[in-house]
N, C-alpha and C positions, 0 to 999 in steps of 0.2 A: 904347466895347461893354459895355454894362452886363453884368457877369457874375455868375453865381448864386452865386460866393462873395460878393458885397456883400450878395445878395436876403436869404442864408444868415445872415450876420452881424447882417441887422436884422428880428427876428421881428414887430417890430410892422406892419411894410410888408410882410408878404408878398402876394406876387402871382403866385398860382398860374396862368401862363397857359400855353397851349400851347408858346410861344416860350422862354419862361422855362425849361420841362420839357426842352425840347430842348438851352438852353442847358447848362442842369446834367449832364444826361448826357454831353454832350461834354465839359464838365469831369471827370466822373466819369471817363471812360474813358481820354482823353486828356491832360489835364493832367500833365505830369511832376513837379510839385508836390505833394508829398502832404499837405499841409495844405488845399489846395483841394481834393483828393479829396473829404477826410474832410467839407470843410464841404458840399462840392455831394450826398456822401451823407446829412448829416443832412438837409438839405434837401429835398430827392426824400423822405426818409422820413415829413416834414412834408406834401410834398403829395401824396404817395399817402392820406392817411388825409383829408385836407383835403375841405370840401363840393364845390370845382369838380372835384376827380379824377373825378367823374359826367361833366362835361362834356369834361374835356379828353383823358379813358382810348381813347372811340370815335374822336377825331380821331388818337391816336397811331396808332392801330389801319390807317390809310388805308395803302392799297398802294403808294401814295411814300415811305413812311418808310422806312427800313433795319431791319434786325431787332433790333437792340441795342433802338430807339425803340419798337417796338412789342410788343418784351417786354414792356418798364416798363409799356405801357399795359394789357396784358394781365395784369398783375401787380397793379396798381391795380386794375383791377374784380376782381379775386378776392379782393382786400383789403375791399374794400368791401362784399361780398357775404357774405363769412365772418365779418367781422369787427364790420359795422357794419348786420347785417340788417335791424334793428328800423327803421333808417331808411327801408327802401322802403316806398311806400304798395301797400296789397294790390292795387289796380287796375294797379297798374305790374308786377307780377311775368310778367305772358302775355306783354308787349311786349319786356321783360329777355331772356325765353327764348328767342323767336323770334329777337332780335339775335345771342344767342349761337350758336343754330344756325347762323345762315346765317356769321357769321364763324369757327364751325369748320368750314364746308363749304366758304369759301374759302381757311382756311390749310389743307386737308387736302391741299393740292399745295404749297405754302408752307413758312415757316419750321417743323423741327419742333418746336426750343423755344415758339417761340411756341405752337403748335395744342396742346401739352399745356397751357401757362398756361390758354388758355381753356378746355381739357375742365376745367380743374380748378375753373374758373368755374362751368361749369354743373353739374358735380358739386355743389358748393356750393351750388348755388342747390336743388338736386333734394332733396340732404337737408334746407334747413332748409322745404321746401313737402312733401314726404312725409311720410304718406300724405294727408293731410287736403284741400289744395290740389293737390296733383300727385296723384294717386292713378295708379298702373300709367306713373309716370316711365321705367323701363326698356324696357318694350312699345313708349313710343314713341319712345323716342331709336332702338332696331332699326329702328322702319318708316320714321321719317322718312330715316334711312340707307340704309333698302333702297330707296326708291322713287327713281325714276330726278331726278337734278336738276340745275340750274347750269352743265350743260356740266362737271362733273366726273367724271373715268373712276370707274369702278366698284371699280376696285382701292386707287385714294388712300381714296374713301369709307368703306371696308371698313375701312382701317387707322385713319382717323379714330375711328370708333363704337368698334373693339377699343381707341383709347387710350384714348376715352370712359370705357368698359365698366372698363377698367384702375384708372383713376385713382379711380374712384365708391369701392370698398371702401378704396381706401388714404386718401381724403380722409376717410372716415368714421372709421377709426382715430385723425385727428389732429383731426378735430373740435371746436371747443368749445362741441359743442351740449351745454344741461342734463340731468341725469341724467335725468328723466323723458321727455326725449324720445330718448335714445340707444339706450334700450330699443324704442320705439313705431318708431322709424326702420329698429333692426336687423330688428325684425321685418318690417317692409314689404319692406326688402330681400331677405331669407330667401324672401318670399314673389315676389321679381320674379328669382329664379333658375330657375325655370320658363323666363323667355323668352331667359336667356342660355343657359342649357345645351345647347338644339336647335342655338344658330348654331355655337356653338364647337365640336361634335361636327361637325355639317355642312361646316364650314371644316376641320378638322383630318382627314376622312373623303375629303375631293375630292381626287382626282389630282392635278389641274391647282391647287391652290392652289399660287400661292407660295410659297417659305420663308421670305422675311419675315412672311407674312400667319401662317404655320403660330408662329412662334417668337413674335409678339404673341399669337395664343390661349393659348398656353402662359404667356406673364406673365399673361396676362387672367386663365387658371384659377389662377395663383399667387395672385394677389389676392383673387380671389373666396374659397378655402380660406381665409381669413384669418378670416371672417365663420363661422365652424363650418358649412358648409353640410354637412348629413349626407352622411356618407361613400355609404352607399345609393344619393344622388341623384346622386353623381359618378362614380359606380362604371365608366359605360361609357366617361368620358371619361380619368378614369384606365387604363383599358386600353390606351385611345389614347395614351396618354404613351409608355407602356411601346411601344408600336409605332416611335413617334419617336426611342426612344431609337438605333436605329443609325444616325441621319442625324446625323455631326458638328457639322454646325452649330445642330440643335435640342437637342445632347444636353442642356449644360448647365440649359436653360430645362425641360427635360422633368424632370430630375432635381428641380430645384427643386420644381414642380409635384405630381408622387409625395411627395417629401418632405413637402411642405405639409400635403397631401391625408391621410395617412396618422399623419401627428402632431399629429390635432386630438384637442382632449380627449374628446370623446364617440366618438371613432371604433370603440374596442372594442365597442361598443352591437351592430357589426354585423359579425357573429361569420362569418357568409356570406360577407360580401364581401371580410375578411379571408383566409377560408382558399383564395378563390379567386386572393388576391392571390399567395399563398405560390408557388406555381409559375410565374407569371409571373416573381418574382424569381430563382427558380432557375435559369429560362432564361436569364438573362444570364450565367451561368457561360463560356461558349464566348467570349462578347465579353471578359467580365474577362482570361481567360488570354489570348487575342489583345492585348489592351492590356499585359499586364507583359510579354509577350514582347517587342513590340516599345518598350517602355519609355515607353510614354503612361501618364504619373501621373494627370492631368485624368480620364480614364477609369476608371481603377482607383479615384479616390476618389470618382467620382460613384456608381458601383455601389454600392460598400462604404456611401456614405451613405443608399443606398434601402434594403439590406437591415439595416443597424446599425438604422435607424430603426423598419422594421418588427419586428425581435426585439427594441429597446429598450423601445418603445412596447407590445406586445403581448404580452410573453413568456408571462403569466399564461395571458390569454384561451389563447392557441393551447398553451400547457402544457395548459390542462383539454381538449381536444380528444383526448381519448386515441384517437379512432380514426383521428388524422392525425399519432399523434406520430413518424412517419416521415419526415411532410415536413417536419417542424416542424425533426426532428433534423437533415434536408440542410440546411437554414436554417442551424442552429445550424454545420455543418460549414463552409458557405457561408464564414460570419465567421469561422471559425478560418483558413478559407484567407488571408481578409484580413488575419487579426492577424498571420501568417508571412509574408506578403508578401517575393520576396524582394527583398535591398537592404539599405542601412542606412540607417534615419532620420538624420536628415533629409534627406540627400544623393540619394540614390538613390531614395528613396520617403517618402512623406509620410502611407499611408493606415493604416496599421497603428493610430497611435494613436488612430484615431476608434473604435476599436473595444473600446479596454478597459474605458468603462463600462457597455456590454453584459455582461461577463462580471459586473461587480458585480450588474447586475439582475438576470441568469436565476439568479443564485447566492442571491439574495434572496428571489426569488419560489419557489425548491424548498425553502430551508429555511422557507420560512412556513404548509408545508401541514402538515397534521397529520402524525401521526407515520408510520402506515401507508400512506398518499398519501408520502409523503415517501420510504420506504425506497424506495418501487419508484421514484421518480425517480433517486434516487439509482444505482440501478441501473445506470440507462441512461448517467446525465450524468457520475457518479465517473471513468470512464476518460477522458470529454471532457476536465476536467479535468486531469487527468494531463499527457494530451496536449499540453492550453494550458499548464502548466509547461515542457515540454521546449520549445515553440515561442517563450514571453517569453523564457526562457534565451540560447535562440539569437539573437534579437533584441536582447538586453540585450550580445552580444558585440560587442566594439569590433572595428576595423577593422585590416587590416593596418598596423605603424608607418607604413611609408610613406605609406597612405592616407590614416592620421589627420593625420599632418604637413601635408598637404594642406589640411587644412581650416581653413577660417575660423574665427575664437574665437565668430564667434557660430554657426555650425553644432555646434561644441563645447558650445556651452553648451545649444542644445535637445537637442543626444543627452543631456548630461547631466539635463535635467529629464522627457525622455522616460524615461530610466531607474530616474527615482524614480519614476514611475508605474506603471513594471513592477512595481517595488519594494513600492509600496504593493496593485497586484494581488496580487501571490504571500500578502504578508501577509494579506491578505483571503479567498486561494484555503484558505490553511490551515486555516480555521476550516470548510471543507468536507472536506479531506485528513486533516488532523489530523495523529498522530505518524508516519502511514505516507509522508509527504510528505518528513518528516525524511529516512527511512532510506531512500527514492528517491534524495535527494539526494547521500548518503553513499555508499551502492554504486557511483553514477556515477563520483562523485570519486575513490574505493578504486581501483575500475577503471584510471580516465583515468590517476592518478599510482603504480601498482603495474607498469603495463605498460609492458614494457622493450622490446617488440619494437618497439611504434608509437611514432613521435613525436609527440607531442602540441602542438596550439597553448597556449600561455600563455593566450591567450583564453576558450579552452573551460574552463580550470582557474578563471578569474577568474568565470567568469558563474555558474559550480555556488557558488562561494565567496559570489558576490554574491547567488545565491538564500537561501541558509543566514542571509548577515546580515542579509537583508530581513524573515525571520521572526525570527531572534534579537533584533533589536533593539526588538521592539515585545510579542513574545508569551514567556510565560516559558517558557524551554526547559529547566528546570530538571530536570524528570521524563523529559528524553530519554535514552535509553539509546544514543542514537548519538553524543552530544557528545563522549563520553572520545575515541573512535576519531577521532572529527575534529579535537580539538586533538593525538591522536598523528601523524595524517595533518600537519597543518601543517607541522611544520619538515623533512618529504619535500618541500616546494614547491622548485621549482628558481625562487626570484626574482630574476627577471633584467629586471623591468620595471617602471616605476613606478607603472602602474595595478593592477599584478597586488599589487604590495607595498604601494599605499594599501588595496586590498578584504581582503588579509591582516590589515593592523593593524585597520582596522574591525571586522572578523570578530571579532578578539580581544575589542576593546573590546564589541563586542554580546554577548559571554560573560562579561564580568567579574563578573555578581552570579552565574554555574554556578560562576566559579574559586573565588570567596569559599566555596564550600559544599563546594569541592574544592582545597583550597589544595596539595595534593601535585603537582597538572600544573601551577602557576606554573612550576616551573624549567623545562617546555618550552616557554613561550611569551614570557616576560620577557626573554630575551637577544635574542629578535627585536626586541621593542618599543625595546629601548635601544639595539639596533646603528640603527635606525630614526631613532631621535631625531638622529644624527650627521647626516642627509641632509634638505638644504635642500626639497628637491621634496616629501618624506613631513611636512612642517613641521604640515599641520593634526591629518592622520589619527594620526601616532604621537606628536604631543604630548597630544592627547584619550583616545588610548587607553589611557596611563599615566594620564592625572588618573582616568578611569572604575575602572582596575584599583586607584589608591591610594585612591581614595574607599570602594570593596567591599571590597578584600581588605587593608584597611591592621593589621589583626592579625595578618594570618598575613604580613607582609612585611617584622618586623625582621629576618633574616637577610639579606635582600638590600639592607639599607637603606643601607649606606655605598655599595654599589655604584652603587644610584638616585641617591644625593645627589652622587656624583663625576663620572659621566656627566651628570650636569645641569647641574652646575657650569660643565663641562667647554662645553657645546653653549652656556650663559649669556654666558660670557664669551668665546667666538668669534664671539657674535652670530648664531649660525646663522640663529635664529627673527625671524618679524616681532614686535611689539609684543604685540599680540593672545595670539599663542602662548605669548610670555613669559613673560603674565601667568597665564594656562592653566598653565602649567608650576609656576611659585610656589604656585598653587590645590594642584597634585599634592601636590608637596612639604610644603604646611600638611598635608593629611589624611594623610601618611606621616609626621612627626614625631610627628602627634598619639598614636599609639600606641606612643612610644617610652618610656623610663624618663628623667627630668627629666632627669640629668646627661646623658644621649644627646643630648635635644635642645636643651641648651642647648648641647654639645660642636659639634652641626651647623650650630645656628643661627649661632655664632659662625665657623665657615669659613665658610655660606653667605654671611654678610651683611659680613660685615670689607670684602670688597673694595669691595663697593659704601659702606660708610661712608666708607672714606678716598676715593673718587671725589667723595661729598657734599661731604665737607671740603672738596678741594679746590676744587669750583663754588661753594661758599659764601662763598668768599675772591674769587673772578673777578668783574670789572663785571659785572651783569646786561646779558645780550644772547641775541638768539632764538636760538642753538643751544645754549647751555648752559641756557636755560628748557626746551627738550625733552629735555635730557639728566637733569635735576631731577627734573621730573614723570615719567618715565620710571623713575628710582631710587623714587621716592615710592609710583608703581602697582606697581611690584615688591613693595614692603615689605608693601603695603594688602594686594594678593593673597593672599603669604603668610598675613598674620592674618587673615584671611577664615576660612581653613580649619583654621588650626592651634586645635584646642580639645581640650584633655588631658579636663575636664569629659565628653567624649562615651563616655570609655572605661568607665565604669560603666553606660554606657545600658543597659538593658531589651535584647533580641533581638529581631529584627523578630516574633515571634509573640508576644509579650507574655511567654515565659518567664523564667526565672532568668536572670540576665547570665552569658555563659559563664565560663569559668574563668580564663579568661585575662585578662579584664578585671581589672584591677588599678585600687583607689580613688586619687581625686586625693591627692600628696604633700600634707604640710604643706610651707607657704613660700610666696613670692612662685609666680603665674604666670610660664613662662619668657617669654611675651610680651610681661608688663611688666617681666621685669627684663630687657630688650632696650629696652624705649619709656623708662626710664627712664635706660639707658646714652647713649640717642641726643635724651633729650628736647634737649639744651642746644645741639646740631647743629641741629634742627630750629627751633628759635629762632633762630639764627643765620642761617639758609634765609630764613625768615619775615619777620626784621627788613629784607632786601636785596629780596624781592619782595611786601613787604604790598598795593601798588597792583594787581599781576596776579592775577588772580580764579582763573586755571585753577592757578597756582599755591598758593594758599588753598585753593581745593577738594581738590588732591590732598594737600595737610597734612591737612586734616580728615578725606577719607577714611580716612586711618591710623587715627586716633584712632576713627571713626564704626566701621568693620569691628571693630575690635579691643573697642572697648564690647558691641556687638552679639554677637560671638562671646562673649568673657570673662564678660559681665555682671557678676555681683558680685565676681568677682574681678579684676575693674578697678580696684577701691577704692583701690588703695595711690595710682591715679592721682589720684586726682578733684582734691584740692586744687588741684595745682599744673596740671593741664588747665585748671582754672576759673579761675586766675589767666592763665593764657597766652590763653585764649579772650577773657576782659573786656578785656585788652591791647589784641589783636588788631581785636575788634569796636566799641571806642573810638576805634582810630586809622582806620581805614577799614571801613565797614559792610558786611558780605557774606552773602549767603544762606544759604552753607553753613557759616559759624561759627553762625548762627542754628540750622539743620539739628541740628547737632554738639550744641548746648547743648540742644535739646526731647531727643535723645538720652540726655543725663547727667540731665533732668527726670524724664523715663520710668522710669529705673532707680534712680536714688538719692535723689530729691526726697522718698521717705518713709521713707528712715533717717536715723535721730536723727545719728549722728555724722558723716553728710556733708550734712545738711540747711542748715548755716552758711555752706558755699563754694559750694552750689546756690543757696542764696537772692540772696546777694551777686550772684552770677552773673548770676540773673535779674532782677534789679531794676536792675541794671547795663545790662544790652542793652537792656532795656523803656526805660530812660531815653534811652540814645542813638538808639534807633528812632522815641520820640516827637519826637527834634529833628528825625530824618529826614520825618516827618510834618510838621514846622513849614514846614522848607524848600519843603516840595512832593514829595509821595511818588512822581507819576506816571512820573516815568522809575525808578522801582524795582518794579518790579509782582512781581518776583521776593523782594525784602525783603520788602515787604508780605505776599504767600502764607505764609513761612518764618514771619514775625513773628506771624501770626495760629493757624498751626498750634501754635507754641509755646504761647502762651497757653491755646489750645486744650489742650494738653496738662498746662499747669501747673494749669488748671481741673480737670482730669482726677483727676492723680495729687497733686497737694497744694493743697488751695483755702485752705490757712492762705498760703500765697504773698501772697494778694489783701487779708490783715489788714496787712500792713506798711504803716506809715507811709510809707516813701520809695518805696511805688507808689502812680502817681498813676491811681486805677482811672478815674476819671470822663474823663479823657484817653485811657484804651486803651479807654473804650466809645467814644470819639468817633472815634477811628482806624478802628473797628469799621465804625461807621456811613457815613463816606467809602470804606472798603475795599468796602464790598455795594456801591457804585455803580462798583466798576472797570470794563470791557471784558473785561478778562482771564477768562474762566471760572474755573480756577483758581483764579485768587485770590478769586474771589467763593464759589466752594464751600469753600476753608478757613473765610473769614470768618463763612458760615454755622453752621459746624460751632463755631467760637469761640463764637457767640450760643447755640447748642442745649444748648453744655456749660454756659455760663453762667449759663442761667435758672434750673434746678434749686437754684442755689445762692444764692439771695434768700433763701430762708428760714433758711439759716445762716453767711452773710457779711456782716456788717453794711453793710461797704461798696458792697458791690454790689446788696443792698438798697434803700440811697440811690440810686444813681446809676439804679438801674430807677424807682424812684418821679418822680426827678424830669425824668429825660431819655426813657424807657419810649418817650412817644408818637415821638419820632422815628427810634426803630427799627421800630416799624410803618409810618411816611410811608417809609420807606427801602425795607421791604419790598415795601407797596404800590406802590411805583414801581416796582419791577424787577418784579412783578408786570404791572400796567398795559402793560410794552412795553420797560421800560427794561434789560430785562436778556435773555439769549439764552432760549427757550422750554426747551432742554434742560436751565434751572438749576430749573425750577418746584418739584422734587422736594424740592431744597435750603432752596428761601422756603417750602413748606407746612411744613419740618420744624421752621422755625423759628416759624413760627405756632402749631405744633402744642404747641410748649415754651410759649408764650406763653400759650395757654389754659387749659394742666395749671398753669404756676405762679402765673400773674397774671390771674386768669379774670376780677374785676371791674373793674381797670384796664384789660383789654383792651376791654371792651365799650366801655368810655369813648374812650379812644382811637380805637378803629375809627370810631367816631360822627364825632368831629371830625374825624377825619384823611379822611373820606370826604367830609365835607359839602361841599368848595369845586365848583364845576362844573367838568368838563373833569377832575377828578382820580380816579383815577388815569390814566384816557383817556377823551376827549370822544366815544367810540362806545357808553359807557356810560349808561344811564339811573339816575335815584336811586334808581327800582325794582330796577333789577338789583341795585346797589350794597347798597341796605338787604337783600335778597337774600341775597346773598353773605355780608355780615357776619353774619345770621342763621343761615347753613348751617355757619359757622365756629364761632362761637360752640355749638353745638350738641354738636359732632365734638369731644368730651375724652378719648376713649377709641380709638376707630379710626384709626389716622394713616393707614390707606389712602385710607380716605373724603375725607380732610383732601386730602390728593395731588389728587384726581380733581376737589373741588371748585375748586381751583387751576387746574388744567388746562383745566376750564371757562371760569373767569373773563378767565382770560388769551388765551384763543381770542376773547370778547367785545371785550376791550378792544382786541387786534388786528385786529379786522372781518374773521375767520377763520372766526366760527363760522357752521356751519348751521343747528343745530337743537339746541336745547338740552335734554337730556333731566331735568336737576335743577329749572328753573324753573317754578313752577306753571303760570303763564301761557301755558307752550307746551309744554304735556305732551301726548306723543303715543303712541301704541301703538307707532308706527314708532320704530325702531334709530335713533340718531341716525348722522347719516354720517360715514365714515371721514374725517379731515383729514389729507390730504398735501400742504399746504402746509409752506413751508420745510424 
């Protein structure tokens, strides 16, 4: 038997007959071989769009075929109508329409999936012919299906009509109609609502309408709401939807219809209709309370969605109806009930999270009124927001330990995210309630912690602290008079639980800036933090809090430094924390040591680092293997994180408000920087490690990171190490070129290239890495986009900081230029960006660096060609701004040459794209040459031209032959 697999494999001999289609469908559904299935699917997709589809689709719909085959016939029919409408002769519209009508009538009692596809086909035909060729399409659909006919029972005909009316707006949303037709058809559909509305209303209101019919009516209403039917015209139907809500069968579809109706963009215009809807929503309270009592989450969710949609979309409109303020306040209280719905999210309830954005919206609207109006609203709503805070903190409470232990990890994660949302809401509410909110929380916490008679749960304490932390984390609480009291209360908390301990830590961390202004309070909280450091369960909270304290309060920490270093060393040696927390802890120690006298820094560094240096010496002697590699990277990471924040130069910074430095700030002492002292001591060891691990990019990266972070932090204090590091870098890179070595070289060039004393080693290093990279280019750079990217950034930095580097005889400027041309054609966007940066840095130096002037004179045209190639479609459209920068720089620095190069480069037909005409190319080059001042304009011109080159352009606003008073259409492709 000839299989469709063989047919599909030979596209020259495609034979789209009914038999072959059926065979292919059989293969698609029943062949166990996945390759055959794929071939069949490919072949069927070709069949569906072939001219023969018009013949076989009707045959496949025959009553004797199985539903899968009929479904393919109906789908093929829809594809032909929706995508190949222009192939259908006008005189065949009528017969196609009547055939579809009769097929829908026939399938109204048949397969539901085939019926839906046929309805979608007729909907597509209607959209392509209304309003001109088929005015009153919807009215005719209603009439045809209401007539007695074809022995099909009335209920089936009614359901088929409803299916057709439902898919019509949906098909409009996804149709490929051209823009001008979309507006026309939307208007025509809007006018047809008059035929749909009475039918839907009649079917919903009839007591004998079956549940299935009513459910379909509600789905149909939802669908039409997507067309923005004016709320005033669907008001009656929306009220009928409320009447359907008590029916469990209709509940979900009724909710969907109501939500779609009241969230339409222009529904706020219909104030009276909205006012009539408020009592309907308030009347749902009994149903909501029953649902809560019965644990019916779906009903709670649905009613809450309706209330929130009305409140969120129309809070301003309803606030402005001052005569009805009580009914809107009642709606707000209903939403408050939903926020505080009993149970723990997400296990016993999922409704409360829906309400959080409503509280943002309402607050925004209240705060946007002018002052006198705002004052009136605040009088009513401030108490509501205080109540909201209580409700949110109650919802944020953890369940009992036993219950929490039974939750899945997914439920715990959802609860964590929910608490973050509550935290964001509280932070926002602070804007309305201000300092009074903190006092309110403090009073509650104080009562809780000082009440000896009543046993309080840790959950209650934790939630109140969480409220404080939420606000203090993002809002400046330095002026709050309750913080000293809060800091005083913290040591009184009986911390007997991990979640509570975590929140205590994060709260202290959130108050780090306040502690910097009130250092006397450090002694109350620091012992708690140091104690928590030893608990692996509090790893993230304790380490991040210590880091914040060391960063914000470092000048007040010298008395505690010995203790902090000792505790930190102990937990590091015991390996209590994961890698990332160890790195944070080292950063914390870096901040702490920065504020100590140099001899103390060196003493502490010695005790802190010695165990790691000894371990590293041992590892350096071992034969490389995966486990000692991880240990080496870990130790190098610890050192680089320590050196990232250890910065003694910050001691004499100005204070935050720009006033004179505080008395405690001491000018940096003479002599080498402590970091440099340590680096010089371990330099030989690092070289030993490198010699064994040069082949491993991760180890090389970790070594480079130590120096890169030190250079970035120390800046000119790093000077004593420039020559030895330059030498080591050169050796490293010559042996095995790696991007991290180039990035470190770039950092060195940035800081030291313009210093006379350090220019010789930097120049030697720059020349060496350049010549090694040129040989990488000769061997084929495609496998090393990271090296190419870093190399281009290094060359750009050299041009920016010290163009004299390019005067050297030892530097092959022409070869570097050609590498740039090659790099412009790389598929990796970051590499192309760095290369464009290189050229924009190079071009201004054509006037003062003769080797650059020569290479531009000789090969500048190649650069223009490469840029045009990228614009013409060779590069991602996201890079057009960078290409425009190069063109702008060319125009500014090589104007007369650019005019010649553009003319020559654009001459060949089909370059840079076969889609642009000679006239369009001339136009483009004239536009570019005209713009020597306005870079933004050049970017726009390049974006316009690239759209033309890619065939994505709709209408060109800058080409004279296409001038139009209309705005160009917004391009959404790619």
